[in-house]
C-alpha positions in Angstrom: -0.1 -0.1 0.1 1.4 3.2 -1.0 0.7 6.6 1.1 -0.2 9.5 -1.0 0.0 12.8 -0.3 -2.7 15.4 -2.1 -1.8 19.0 -1.6 -4.8 21.4 -1.8 -5.5 24.9 -1.7 -6.1 26.8 1.6 -8.4 29.6 0.3 -12.3 30.1 -1.2 -11.4 32.9 -3.3 -9.3 34.2 -6.3 -8.7 37.7 -6.5 -9.5 39.0 -10.2 -7.9 42.0 -11.8 -10.1 44.6 -10.5 -9.8 43.5 -7.0 -12.9 41.4 -6.1 -12.7 37.9 -4.8 -14.5 35.5 -7.0 -15.7 32.5 -5.1 -13.6 29.3 -5.6 -11.6 26.5 -3.9 -10.7 23.2 -5.2 -12.6 21.5 -8.1 -14.3 18.7 -6.9 -13.5 16.0 -9.8 -10.3 16.5 -9.3 -10.1 15.9 -6.1 -12.7 12.7 -6.4 -11.4 10.9 -9.5 -7.9 10.5 -8.1 -9.5 9.6 -4.8 -11.2 6.9 -5.6 -8.7 5.5 -8.1 -6.0 5.4 -5.3 -8.2 4.7 -2.6 -9.9 1.4 -4.6 -6.6 0.1 -5.0 -6.0 0.0 -1.5 -3.9 3.2 -1.2 -3.7 5.6 1.7 -4.5 9.2 1.4 -3.1 12.4 3.5 -4.5 15.9 2.8 -2.0 18.5 3.4 -3.0 22.4 3.3 -1.4 25.7 4.0 -2.0 26.5 7.8 -3.7 23.0 7.8 -6.9 24.9 7.2 -10.0 22.7 5.7 -10.2 22.9 1.8 -13.4 24.3 0.5 -14.9 23.4 -2.7 -15.4 25.4 -5.5 -19.4 25.3 -5.2 -19.7 25.3 -9.0 -17.8 21.9 -9.3 -20.6 20.2 -7.7 -23.5 21.3 -10.0 -25.3 19.0 -12.5 -23.8 20.4 -15.4 -20.1 20.4 -14.5 -20.5 16.8 -14.0 -22.4 15.1 -16.9 -25.5 15.4 -15.3 -27.4 14.8 -11.9 -26.4 11.1 -11.4 -22.6 12.2 -11.7 -23.2 15.1 -9.3 -24.6 12.7 -7.0 -21.6 10.7 -7.0 -19.2 13.4 -6.5 -21.0 14.7 -3.5 -21.5 11.1 -2.2 -17.6 10.8 -2.4 -16.9 14.2 -0.9 -19.0 13.5 2.4 -17.2 9.9 2.7 -13.7 11.7 2.4 -12.8 12.1 6.0 -9.5 13.1 5.0 -10.4 16.4 3.9 -11.7 17.1 7.1 -8.5 16.6 9.1 -5.5 17.8 6.8 -2.3 18.3 7.9 -0.4 21.7 8.0 2.0 21.9 4.5 4.4 23.3 6.6 4.8 19.9 8.4 5.3 17.6 5.5 8.1 15.1 5.5 8.4 13.6 1.7 10.1 10.7 2.8 6.6 9.9 4.8 5.0 9.5 1.4 5.3 7.4 -2.1 3.7 10.0 -4.4 2.3 13.8 -4.3 -0.8 14.9 -5.7 -2.0 18.4 -6.5 -6.0 19.2 -7.6 -6.8 22.1 -9.1 -9.6 24.8 -8.9 -8.5 28.5 -9.1 -7.5 28.1 -5.6 -4.0 27.2 -6.5 -3.8 30.6 -8.3 -4.2 32.7 -5.3 -2.1 31.1 -2.8 -0.2 27.7 -4.3 1.2 29.8 -6.8 3.0 31.8 -4.3 3.7 29.6 -1.5 7.4 28.9 -1.0 6.9 25.6 1.0 4.7 24.4 -1.1 7.4 25.2 -4.0 9.9 23.9 -1.9 8.1 20.5 -1.7 7.6 20.5 -5.7 11.2 21.0 -6.1 12.2 18.0 -3.8 9.5 16.1 -5.1 10.7 16.2 -9.0 14.3 15.6 -7.7 13.1 12.3 -5.5 11.7 10.8 -8.4 8.8 10.0 -6.6 5.6 10.2 -9.0 4.2 13.6 -8.9 1.1 14.6 -10.5 -0.6 18.2 -10.9 -3.7 19.0 -12.6 -5.8 21.9 -14.1 -4.8 25.3 -12.2 -2.5 23.4 -9.7 0.5 23.8 -12.2 0.0 27.4 -10.8 2.2 26.1 -8.0 4.8 25.5 -10.2 5.6 29.3 -10.3 6.6 28.9 -6.7 9.5 26.6 -7.6 11.7 29.4 -9.4 14.6 30.6 -7.5 16.0 34.5 -7.0 17.1 34.4 -10.5 13.6 33.1 -11.8 15.0 29.6 -12.6 13.1 26.4 -11.7 13.9 22.5 -12.0 10.7 22.4 -14.1 11.9 24.4 -16.8 12.1 21.9 -19.9 9.7 19.6 -18.2 6.4 18.8 -20.7 3.9 20.0 -18.9 0.1 20.1 -19.4 -2.3 22.9 -17.5 -5.6 24.8 -18.0 -5.3 26.8 -21.2 -5.7 30.3 -22.1 -8.5 29.1 -25.0 -10.1 27.3 -21.9 -10.0 30.3 -19.3 -11.5 32.2 -22.2 -14.5 30.0 -22.9 -15.0 29.8 -18.9 -15.5 33.6 -19.2 -12.8 34.7 -16.7 -9.7 35.0 -19.0 -10.2 38.8 -19.5 -10.8 39.2 -15.6 -7.9 37.7 -14.5 -4.7 39.3 -13.2 -2.8 36.9 -15.4 -3.4 33.6 -17.2 -1.9 30.2 -16.4 -0.5 29.4 -19.7 1.4 32.7 -20.1 3.2 32.6 -16.6 4.2 28.8 -17.3 5.7 29.2 -20.6 7.5 32.1 -19.0 8.7 30.0 -16.1 10.3 27.8 -19.3 8.2 24.7 -18.9 7.5 22.8 -22.6 3.7 24.0 -22.4 1.7 20.9 -24.5 -1.7 22.2 -25.1 -4.6 20.0 -26.3 -8.1 20.6 -27.4 -10.4 22.5 -24.8 -11.8 20.3 -22.2 -10.9 16.9 -23.8 -8.6 14.7 -21.7 -4.9 15.3 -22.0 -2.0 14.1 -19.8 1.7 14.7 -20.2 4.2 12.3 -18.7 7.8 13.3 -18.7 10.3 11.5 -16.4 8.3 11.6 -12.7 6.2 14.5 -13.7 2.4 13.9 -14.4 0.3 16.5 -15.5 -3.4 17.2 -17.1 -5.0 19.8 -18.5 -8.4 20.1 -17.0 -10.9 18.4 -14.9 -11.7 15.5 -17.6 -7.4 15.0 -17.1 -7.8 14.1 -13.8 -9.2 10.3 -13.9 -6.5 9.4 -16.5 -3.8 11.2 -14.7 -4.7 9.0 -11.8 -4.5 5.8 -14.0 -1.0 7.0 -14.9 0.1 7.6 -11.6 -1.2 4.5 -10.2 1.0 2.2 -12.9 4.1 4.3 -11.5 3.2 3.2 -8.2 
């Protein structure tokens, strides 16, 4: 049995360019699909957040139209209600990477607010990459990679193939023109080998021990790839 660390956003908002706070958090499917895959295979999940706060779900990610209909939404809600790990997260600052076999970052717009500038998370990501342990990051969670750069702006993730939420998807979601910055643009500037698939279609990139997915639909296939690596 493997022990997998889920690093999750600790905020329930994303500050837009005009200073308003857009309600968000983590995206339900991006937690649920890997959670079901990992626990179904007998693995243990530990949730960590900045400050050890209980992560907030993006309410929009619970809607029927975000989950293929009412039945899908109910399944998502049922899994979240049973995932007791969400109720007792550990403080990200106390994480010892040697305790875990893999690390996974679910998305939602929340990581754009906190993990993108969280030095503790950045150091963990760099250590996980260097360790060779499977490291999964999906959708908006690759914003956390921005915190891996050193004082000169250099990141060990530079040159790695990375999939993440695209400018096209942010535009279609209606938030691109309201954002302070766009994830795709920042990742390209960081020096990763950004790979873009069709909007909303599953797209996973595997480069050495780094596993990344473009959007919510990519979370299940990303989890499947991580399971192979375990």
